[in-house]
C-alpha positions as CSV (number, residue, x, y, z in Angstrom):
1,M,-9.1,-15.0,-14.7
2,L,-6.0,-13.6,-16.3
3,A,-5.3,-13.6,-19.9
4,R,-1.7,-15.6,-18.8
5,P,-0.2,-16.4,-16.2
6,V,1.7,-13.6,-13.8
7,Y,3.9,-14.4,-11.1
8,V,5.5,-12.8,-8.0
9,A,9.5,-13.8,-8.4
10,G,10.4,-11.0,-5.2
11,A,9.3,-8.8,-3.0
12,V,11.1,-6.2,-0.8
13,R,11.1,-3.8,1.0
14,S,12.4,-1.0,3.7
15,A,11.5,-0.9,6.9
16,I,9.4,1.6,7.0
17,G,10.4,5.3,9.0
18,R,8.7,6.6,11.4
19,R,8.1,10.4,10.8
20,R,11.6,12.3,11.5
21,G,12.7,9.0,12.2
22,V,16.5,7.4,10.3
23,L,14.5,7.7,6.7
24,A,14.1,11.4,6.6
25,G,16.7,12.6,5.3
26,V,17.8,10.1,2.6
27,H,16.1,11.2,-0.7
28,P,13.2,8.9,-2.3
29,A,15.3,8.3,-5.2
30,D,18.0,6.8,-3.1
31,L,15.6,4.8,-0.9
32,G,13.8,3.5,-3.9
33,G,17.0,2.3,-5.5
34,A,18.3,0.9,-2.9
35,V,15.1,-1.1,-2.8
36,V,15.0,-2.0,-5.8
37,A,19.0,-3.2,-6.3
38,E,18.4,-5.7,-3.1
39,L,15.2,-6.6,-5.1
40,L,17.5,-7.9,-7.7
41,E,20.2,-9.1,-5.9
42,R,17.7,-11.2,-4.1
43,T,16.0,-13.0,-7.3
44,G,19.0,-13.2,-8.8
45,A,17.2,-10.4,-11.7
46,A,20.8,-8.6,-11.2
47,G,22.9,-10.0,-14.2
48,D,21.5,-10.4,-17.9
49,A,18.1,-10.1,-16.4
50,A,18.5,-7.0,-15.4
51,A,18.7,-5.9,-19.4
52,E,15.8,-7.6,-19.7
53,V,13.4,-5.6,-17.7
54,D,11.0,-4.0,-19.6
55,D,9.4,-1.0,-16.8
56,V,10.2,0.0,-14.2
57,I,6.6,1.1,-13.0
58,L,6.6,2.7,-9.6
59,G,3.1,4.8,-7.4
60,C,4.0,8.1,-5.9
61,V,1.4,10.1,-4.5
62,T,3.0,13.7,-3.4
63,Q,5.2,14.0,-7.1
64,L,6.9,17.3,-5.5
65,G,10.1,18.6,-5.2
66,A,12.4,14.8,-4.6
67,Q,9.7,13.0,-5.9
68,S,9.3,14.8,-9.0
69,T,10.6,14.5,-12.9
70,N,9.2,10.8,-13.3
71,L,10.8,9.7,-10.0
72,A,10.4,5.7,-11.4
73,R,12.9,6.6,-14.0
74,I,15.3,8.1,-11.7
75,V,15.1,5.2,-9.3
76,A,15.8,3.4,-12.1
77,L,19.0,4.2,-12.4
78,S,19.9,5.1,-9.5
79,A,19.8,1.0,-8.4
80,G,21.8,0.5,-11.5
81,L,19.4,-0.9,-14.4
82,P,20.7,0.0,-18.0
83,E,19.8,3.0,-19.4
84,S,17.5,0.5,-22.0
85,V,15.3,0.1,-19.4
86,P,12.7,2.7,-18.7
87,G,10.5,3.9,-15.4
88,T,6.7,5.7,-15.6
89,T,5.4,6.7,-11.9
90,I,1.6,6.7,-11.4
91,D,-0.3,8.9,-8.4
92,R,-3.9,6.7,-8.0
93,Q,-3.2,8.4,-4.2
94,C,-2.9,5.6,-1.2
95,G,-3.1,2.7,-3.9
96,S,-0.3,3.6,-6.0
97,S,2.1,1.2,-5.6
98,Q,-0.6,-1.6,-5.3
99,Q,-2.4,0.1,-8.6
100,A,1.8,0.2,-9.9
101,L,1.5,-3.5,-9.3
102,N,-1.6,-3.7,-11.2
103,F,-0.5,-2.2,-14.0
104,G,2.5,-4.7,-14.5
105,V,0.1,-7.8,-14.2
106,Q,-1.9,-6.9,-16.8
107,A,1.2,-6.2,-19.3
108,I,2.9,-9.2,-18.5
109,A,-1.0,-10.8,-18.6
110,S,-1.8,-9.1,-21.7
111,G,1.5,-10.9,-23.7
112,D,2.5,-7.6,-24.1
113,Q,5.5,-7.7,-21.6
114,D,7.8,-10.3,-19.4
115,L,9.7,-9.0,-16.6
116,V,8.3,-5.9,-14.8
117,V,9.2,-3.9,-11.0
118,A,6.1,-3.0,-9.5
119,G,6.0,-0.6,-6.3
120,G,6.2,1.8,-4.7
121,V,7.8,5.0,-3.0
122,E,7.3,7.8,-0.6
123,V,9.2,9.9,2.3
124,M,6.7,12.0,4.1
125,S,8.8,13.7,5.9
126,R,10.2,14.8,2.8
127,I,7.0,15.7,1.4
128,P,4.1,16.6,3.2
129,I,0.7,15.1,2.6
130,A,-1.3,17.4,0.1
131,S,1.9,19.6,-0.4
132,A,0.8,19.4,-4.0
133,A,-2.4,20.4,-3.6
134,F,-1.8,23.9,-1.7
135,V,1.1,24.9,-4.6
136,G,-0.9,27.7,-6.1
137,A,-4.0,26.6,-5.1
138,E,-7.8,27.1,-4.7
139,H,-7.9,23.5,-4.2
140,G,-8.2,21.5,-0.8
141,M,-6.8,17.3,-0.5
142,G,-6.5,17.6,-4.3
143,L,-10.5,17.6,-5.0
144,P,-11.8,20.6,-6.9
145,R,-14.6,22.4,-4.2
146,D,-14.0,26.0,-6.2
147,G,-14.6,23.7,-9.2
148,E,-18.2,25.0,-11.6
149,L,-18.4,21.5,-12.7
150,W,-17.7,19.7,-9.4
151,R,-19.9,22.0,-7.2
152,K,-22.8,21.7,-9.0
153,R,-22.6,17.7,-8.8
154,Y,-21.6,17.4,-4.9
155,G,-22.1,21.5,-3.6
156,D,-19.7,22.9,-1.0
157,E,-19.9,19.7,0.8
158,E,-15.8,19.3,2.5
159,I,-14.0,16.4,1.2
160,S,-11.3,14.9,3.1
161,Q,-10.0,12.2,3.8
162,F,-10.1,12.8,7.7
163,R,-14.0,13.8,7.6
164,G,-14.9,10.4,5.4
165,A,-13.2,8.4,7.7
166,Q,-15.2,10.0,10.6
167,L,-18.7,9.7,8.4
168,I,-17.8,6.2,7.9
169,A,-17.9,5.9,11.7
170,D,-21.1,7.7,12.1
171,H,-23.0,4.8,9.6
172,W,-21.7,2.4,11.0
173,S,-22.3,3.5,14.6
174,V,-18.4,2.2,15.0
175,S,-18.0,3.6,18.3
176,R,-14.5,5.5,19.7
177,E,-13.9,3.3,22.1
178,R,-13.7,0.3,19.0
179,M,-12.0,2.1,16.9
180,E,-9.3,2.2,20.0
181,E,-9.2,-1.4,20.6
182,F,-8.8,-2.4,16.9
183,A,-5.3,0.6,17.1
184,L,-4.4,-0.9,20.1
185,A,-4.4,-4.3,18.3
186,S,-2.5,-3.4,15.8
187,H,0.5,-1.7,17.7
188,A,0.5,-5.4,19.6
189,R,0.1,-7.1,16.1
190,A,3.3,-5.6,14.9
191,L,5.3,-5.3,17.4
192,A,4.9,-9.4,18.4
193,A,5.5,-9.0,14.1
194,R,8.7,-7.3,14.6
195,D,10.2,-8.7,17.5
196,G,9.5,-12.0,16.4
197,G,11.7,-12.0,13.2
198,L,8.5,-12.2,11.1
199,F,9.4,-9.5,8.7
200,D,12.8,-9.9,8.6
201,A,13.0,-11.8,5.3
202,E,11.2,-9.3,3.4
203,I,12.9,-6.0,4.7
204,A,15.8,-4.8,2.6
205,P,18.5,-3.3,5.8
206,V,19.1,-0.2,3.7
207,Y,20.3,3.1,5.5
208,G,21.2,2.0,8.9
209,L,17.4,0.6,9.2
210,A,16.3,-2.7,9.6
211,R,13.4,-2.9,11.6
212,D,9.8,-1.0,11.6
213,E,10.2,2.5,13.5
214,G,5.6,2.7,14.1
215,P,4.3,0.4,16.2
216,R,4.3,2.0,19.9
217,A,4.9,-0.5,23.0
218,D,4.3,2.2,25.5
219,T,1.0,2.4,23.7
220,T,-1.8,2.5,26.7
221,A,-5.9,2.4,25.9
222,E,-5.4,5.4,28.7
223,K,-3.5,7.1,26.4
224,M,-5.5,6.9,22.9
225,A,-8.1,7.8,25.5
226,A,-7.0,11.4,26.5
227,L,-6.1,12.2,22.9
228,K,-8.8,15.4,22.0
229,P,-10.4,14.5,18.7
230,L,-9.5,15.4,15.2
231,A,-13.0,17.5,15.3
232,E,-14.7,19.1,17.2
233,G,-18.1,16.9,18.6
234,G,-16.1,13.9,16.6
235,T,-14.7,10.5,17.7
236,L,-11.2,10.1,15.6
237,T,-8.0,10.9,17.0
238,A,-4.5,11.0,16.0
239,A,-4.2,7.2,17.7
240,V,-7.0,4.9,15.6
241,A,-5.6,7.1,11.6
242,S,-2.5,5.7,9.9
243,Q,1.0,6.9,10.9
244,I,2.8,10.0,8.7
245,S,6.1,7.5,7.1
246,D,8.6,6.6,5.1
247,G,9.4,3.5,3.0
248,A,9.4,2.0,-0.2
249,A,8.9,-1.7,-1.6
250,V,8.9,-3.4,-4.6
251,L,8.3,-6.8,-6.8
252,L,9.9,-8.4,-9.2
253,L,6.5,-9.5,-12.0
254,A,7.8,-12.1,-14.8
255,S,5.6,-14.4,-16.8
256,E,6.4,-17.8,-17.7
257,T,8.7,-17.5,-20.3
258,A,10.8,-14.8,-18.4
259,V,10.5,-17.8,-15.5
260,E,12.1,-20.0,-17.4
261,R,14.6,-18.1,-19.0
262,H,15.9,-16.1,-16.1
263,G,15.9,-18.8,-13.6
264,L,13.6,-17.3,-10.8
265,T,11.5,-18.9,-8.3
266,P,7.7,-17.8,-8.5
267,L,6.8,-17.4,-5.0
268,A,3.2,-15.8,-6.1
269,R,0.5,-16.3,-8.6
270,V,-1.7,-13.5,-9.5
271,V,-5.0,-14.9,-9.2
272,A,-7.4,-11.3,-10.3
273,Q,-6.9,-7.8,-9.5
274,T,-9.6,-4.8,-9.7
275,V,-10.3,-1.2,-9.2
276,V,-12.9,0.6,-8.3
277,G,-14.7,4.0,-7.5
278,S,-17.0,5.1,-4.8
279,D,-18.8,8.2,-3.1
280,P,-16.4,10.5,-3.4
281,V,-17.1,12.2,0.3
282,M,-17.1,9.0,2.4
283,M,-14.0,8.9,0.5
284,L,-13.4,5.1,2.2
285,T,-15.5,2.9,1.6
286,G,-14.2,1.2,-2.3
287,P,-12.5,-1.7,-0.3
288,I,-15.6,-3.1,0.5
289,P,-17.3,-3.0,-3.5
290,A,-13.7,-3.8,-4.5
291,T,-13.3,-7.2,-2.3
292,A,-17.0,-8.3,-3.2
293,R,-15.8,-7.3,-7.3
294,V,-12.1,-9.4,-7.3
295,L,-13.6,-12.6,-5.0
296,A,-16.2,-12.6,-8.2
297,K,-13.7,-12.1,-10.3
298,A,-11.9,-14.9,-9.4
299,G,-14.4,-17.7,-8.4
300,L,-13.6,-17.3,-5.2
301,S,-16.0,-16.5,-1.8
302,A,-14.7,-14.8,1.2
303,G,-14.3,-18.4,3.2
304,D,-11.8,-19.2,0.7
305,I,-9.2,-16.7,1.7
306,D,-6.3,-16.8,4.0
307,F,-5.5,-13.7,5.3
308,F,-6.5,-11.0,4.1
309,E,-5.2,-7.0,3.9
310,V,-6.4,-3.9,4.9
311,N,-5.3,-1.1,4.9
312,E,-5.6,0.9,7.7
313,A,-5.6,4.2,6.8
314,F,-8.5,4.9,10.0
315,A,-9.2,1.9,12.6
316,S,-13.5,3.4,10.7
317,V,-12.4,1.4,7.8
318,V,-11.4,-1.4,8.5
319,L,-14.4,-2.1,10.8
320,A,-16.9,-1.3,8.3
321,W,-14.9,-3.7,5.8
322,Q,-15.6,-6.1,8.6
323,H,-18.8,-5.8,9.1
324,E,-19.8,-5.9,5.7
325,T,-17.6,-8.5,4.2
326,G,-18.0,-11.3,7.7
327,V,-14.4,-11.7,7.5
328,G,-13.1,-11.8,11.4
329,A,-10.0,-10.0,13.2
330,D,-7.9,-14.0,13.2
331,R,-7.1,-13.5,8.9
332,T,-7.5,-9.6,8.5
333,N,-4.0,-7.6,9.3
334,V,-2.6,-10.7,11.6
335,L,0.7,-8.3,11.6
336,G,-1.0,-5.0,12.5
337,G,-1.0,-2.5,9.7
338,A,-0.9,1.3,8.6
339,I,-2.1,2.3,12.3
340,S,1.2,0.9,13.6
341,L,3.7,0.2,11.0
342,G,2.1,3.1,9.2
343,H,1.9,4.9,5.6
344,P,4.4,5.7,3.0
345,L,1.6,6.5,0.7
346,G,2.7,5.5,-2.0
347,A,4.4,2.7,-1.3
348,T,2.3,1.5,1.0
349,G,-0.2,-1.1,-1.5
350,A,3.3,-2.6,-2.8
351,R,4.5,-3.3,1.0
352,L,0.7,-4.7,1.6
353,A,1.3,-7.4,-1.1
354,T,5.4,-7.7,-0.2
355,T,4.0,-9.0,3.7
356,L,0.9,-10.7,2.5
357,V,3.5,-12.9,-0.5
358,H,5.7,-13.7,3.0
359,H,3.0,-14.3,5.8
360,L,1.9,-17.1,3.7
361,H,5.2,-18.6,2.4
362,R,5.8,-18.5,6.8
363,T,2.5,-20.5,6.8
364,G,2.1,-22.5,3.9
365,A,-1.5,-20.8,3.5
366,R,-2.8,-21.0,-0.5
367,Y,-4.7,-17.2,-0.8
368,G,-4.6,-13.9,0.5
369,L,-6.2,-11.0,-0.8
370,Q,-5.0,-7.1,-0.3
371,V,-7.4,-3.7,-0.3
372,M,-7.2,-0.5,0.4
373,C,-9.4,2.9,-0.2
374,E,-8.1,5.3,-1.9
375,G,-8.3,9.6,-1.8
376,G,-10.8,10.2,-4.4
377,G,-13.0,7.0,-3.6
378,M,-12.1,4.6,-5.3
379,A,-9.8,1.3,-4.0
380,N,-7.5,-1.6,-5.6
381,A,-8.4,-5.2,-5.1
382,T,-6.1,-8.0,-5.7
383,I,-5.7,-12.0,-4.9
384,L,-2.2,-13.6,-4.6
385,E,-2.3,-17.3,-4.7
386,R,1.2,-19.2,-2.5
387,V,3.9,-20.9,-5.1
């Protein structure tokens, strides 16, 4: 349990733009800045409280070009925060903005800080996935397969998230048909949520986009079945993988002192959080041990959790997690996930938290747990309680 209570006093995201969609031409600092500005305005922290923000911590995976040179600092200034407010950018691969959230929680729980903006931004249309891994490079997907010490430990095995997802499908005997059923359900859930207005309260309609572009109403089982596998002899296709996307999401974290001083309204309390390492070759199995560890830290069981958000990097990842945890589809990604909504890498962890917080309030549920796999074999997990 945390040494000092930490509250989520606000949670806002952009709508998620499809690759080469409405947000494709927006500078990442502008996208992040607009969402941070909206967060501060909605929470009532845009006035005197803004000067007391202790830090802006943002995740961004591909820190290259427009996303380089400490993007979080540029976002903070673009949002209109005082120059006295610092910012730092972190990379824990797909979990970067969830780690930003967790770092902010740690700073407040320790008593070192009281008010933190945490989240992430990624405009993948401008900075494609793994761009940084091929700059100058003998590296592939950021993993040093040509490094002597790496090869001594792991040999010459192919290292990629695509192979990891296929290894998971093989290990847990997850068929292509089952993955496609899962993907089709993700689109159906996201469409129902989007068209039913369930995301409206969490979305800041910035740069002309007020609705997620990713969910596809024209997706069918027949279309999915017709796609070629990503690798010869494999069962994974683009239909069962997350979408390349553009987006930003941020949360305002506050101590009890900050809540009282600035008249903030807590939405949730952070109950527990963790991060784990896992097999870097299979790579994407981390959510399984991360879920067990964070539940143990919180003194809870899976049965105590009302809703789970498990990042849909690939359908096989979530289906393997469900097999091991015993958690059913009725509590997992009930509003869709990255397969349908999209996966703007550095922003997705904060997007999951934002959606989870709002869904807990809409339903009156108590506990939510979010977890996501990460490149290199890691996973973050966080439990939130509605206030």
